C-alpha positions, 0 to 999 in steps of 0.5 A, a space after each residue: 490512530 483511532 478507528 473510523 468505525 464510529 463515523 459514516 462509512 466511506 465506500 472503498 474500491 476493495 468493497 467489490 473485491 471483498 464481496 467477490 471473495 466472500 462468494 468464492 471462499 469459505 473464509 476471507 482474510 483481509 490484511 493491511 496496516 493498522 488503521 487502514 479501515 479493515 474492520 470497518 470494511 468487514 463490518 459492512 458485510 459481517 453478521 457478527 463480530 469478535 474483537 480479539 485484540 480487546 475481548 479478553 473473554 473471547 481469548 480465554 474461551 479459545 483455550 476452553 471451548 474454541 467453538 464458542 468463539 466461532 459460534 454466531 451469525 455468519 459471515 462471522 468477523 474475527 478481528 485481529 485474528 493473528 492475536 490468537 494464531 490457533 484460530 487459523 486451524 479452527 476456522 479451516 476445520 469449520 470451513 471443511 465441515 460446511 462447504 458454504 462460501 462466506 462463513 468467516 472474515 478474518 482481519 489482521 494488521 500483522 502477518 503471523 510467523 510461519 508455524 509448522 502446525 498451521 495447515 494450508 488454507 488452499 481452497 478454503 481461504 481467499 486473501 485481500 490486501 487493504 491499504 490506506 485510502 486513495 485520493 478519490 476514496 477520501 474525497 480529495 480527488 475526483 477520479 475522472 480518469 479511469 485506470 481501467 480505461 487507460 489500460 483499454 487504450 482510451 485517452 484521458 479527458 478531464 479538467 484540472 481537479 484544482 489541487 495546488 502545490 500546497 494542497 498536495 503537501 497537506 494531502 501527503 502529510 494527512 495520508 489516506 487514513 480513514 479516521 483522519 480524513 475529516 480531522 484538523 490537519 494538525 491532529 492528523 499529523 500528530 496521529 501519524 507520529 503516534 502511529 510510528 511511535 507505537 510501531 517503534 515501541 510496541 508493535 515490532 516487539 509483538 510481531 514475533 516476540 523478539 526484542 528490538 532496540 527502539 532507538 535503532 529502529 527509530 533511526 532506520 525509520 528516519 532513514 527510510 523517510 529520507 530515502 522514500 521512493 528510492 532504491 536505497 540499498 541495505 548498506 546505505 540504510 545501515 550507514 545512514 541509520 548508524 550515524 556518528 556511532 558507525 553503521 548498523 549491522 546490515 543483519 540488524 537492518 534486514 531484521 528490522 525491515 522484515 518486521 516492518 514488512 510483516 506489520 505492513 508499515 512498509 511495502 517495497 515496489 519490485 522491479 519489472 522484468 520485461 523482454 528487452 530489445 537492447 543488451 541493457 542489464 535490468 536493475 533488480 533493487 526494489 523501491 522502498 515505500 511506507 504504506 502511506 507517505 504520511 508515515 515518511 513525513 512523520 518519521 522526520 517530523 515534517 510538516 506541509 511548510 517544510 515540504 514546500 521548502 524542500 521540493 525535492 523531498 516533496 517530489 519523492 513523497 508525491 511519487 510515493 502517494 501516487 504509487 499508493 493509489 496505483 496499487 489500490 487501483 491496480 489490485 482491483 483490476 487483478 494487477 500489480 505495480 512495479 518500477 523499471 530501471 536499467 544500466 543505460 539510465 532508463 527508468 520508469 516510476 511505475 509499471 502497472 501490469 495485469 494478470 492478462 498481460 496488459 501493461 502501462 508505464 507511468 512517470 510521476 512528476 510533481 510539477 506540470 512543467 516536468 511533463 515534457 521530461 517525463 514524456 521523453 523518458 517514456 518514449 525512450 523507454 518504449 524503444 527498449 522493450 521488445 514488444 513482440 515478446 512483452 506486448 505493446 504498452 496499453 498506455 504511456 502516461 505522466 501523472 502530475 500534481 495539477 493540470 488537465 487530463 489529455 493525450 498528447 500528439 506523441 501518444 503520451 497521456 497526461 493525468 493530474 493525480 486528482 483525477 486518477 480513479 478506478 
């Protein structure tokens, strides 16, 4: 996908977090998948920039005189720093030499392999995860219902944002990529397919220098696309991706998944572990998501019309879109997003938990006609939780595709996705 650096900058929810990180640490590492806007966001605060993935001269200078690359007005942006992992120790030493905060910005679209000679960044580096844009960041949503306000116990109140089912199908296919927000839908869909092709053919080979079969990886990506937002097991993925030739070796699948995680192309949603009143056993399998639902669509060559013809798959993709947005919103509040499932059949699509212990539970339903089912599930779930030890939920909510935002008489809030904001 093309960079959005040439277009007007759209403010991000993480902008404030980046400023806070720069004020508290000598260097800030911004991590996230390719094309999610890391470089453009960092350039809003950087005083000078080195683009290491395209600047051959800078990489050559590192071998001769590393100080040349670090020299420049600060904060100095070292873009795609993982191309030259030796930069880590060089930046660490530079930060040690001058205790001022906000000296360097490092951006990376892959997590480099652990190296014995790479020293800890404790006390010098701050880390920020950037993801594709939420609906409210891209302008597709209005952001009238604040997640922060929900966690403070405030009831939602908003009009229908006006997103029809066809709009949601298009938003899923377009994704939250900054460069694609204003482009024709067909171009955005092609960009998502090209993105995955680059991952399959090139990126997974570069992430750790290991050779991987692009055909097998493509089959695995398609299987992940079919099973998005589910707790699909490693053995099921191996069987599904293997096809008529028999299942793939689970070790091969695990290796491919690890590479995709290091590229931040996929991001699992871990299981929540609360204290329970009952003797239910908690399931610990994560739910599997791409970093953006558009990649799940691209993996299977989908289109908005195909999604409208397969509402079950669209429902899973919609859930993945909401989880993407919740992750961005929760991170800004120092929180995380989990899911819940026990062996009694009680499950919740998303649990937002903050570091201070506050939490809320969310069921995700594509159609407003499913709100009643979602609310009933949340109320049943609440009875399972030992609130004396885990604390009472700050809110229970059903996030749906359309409709008004309000609190029901049973205490469950209803929030249209187009209104979900910081």
